[in-house]
N, C-alpha and C positions, 0 to 999 in steps of 0.2 A: 325850808322843807326838811322833814325827818323821816328816815326810812329805817325801820327795825328788821333785822334778820338774825338767824343762827348760823353760824360758820364752824365748820368742823375742820382741824388741822391735825397733821401728825408731825410732831416736834422729834428730831433725830435724838434727842437726849431724854425727853421726859414722856414721849409717846402721845397718845390721843388727847386733843383739847377740844372742848365744846365751848365756843365763846359767843356772846351776843354782840352784834355788830350795829352800831348806829351810824347811819351815814347822814351827815349834816351838809346841806347844800346851800350855797349863796348864789342864786341865779344872776344877781346883778353883777358879781365879780367872777363868775365861773370858777369858784373855789368849791372843792369837795373835801370833807374831813371825815376819816373813818376812825371810830372810836370803839375798841373791843374790851369787853369786860367779861368776867366769869362769875357766876353765882356764888356769893360768899358761902363758904363751908362745903363747897362742892370739889370733886377731885380736880377738876380743871382750874380752880382757884388756889389749890395747894401746889400744884406742879410748877408754875412759874416760880413761886417762891423758892423751890428747890435750886433753881437756876441762880438765883441771887445769893444763895449761900454756897455755891461753889459745888454743885452736885458732880460726881464723877463721871467722865465721859464713858460710853459704853466700850467695851473691848471687843473687837471682831474675832470670831472663833473659827 
């Protein structure tokens, strides 16, 4: 069984993210797998890439 949904998160370094969540269920094994993806080219797709490049941490003021 597959369930699709949109989830919104606020990451402390890159801000707001809107991700599509696919929930994959295996009722025979009682396993659940969540897969989060962003629309290619969207702002939510680019922000996690900044983290992999070592985006600077925000400075408290």
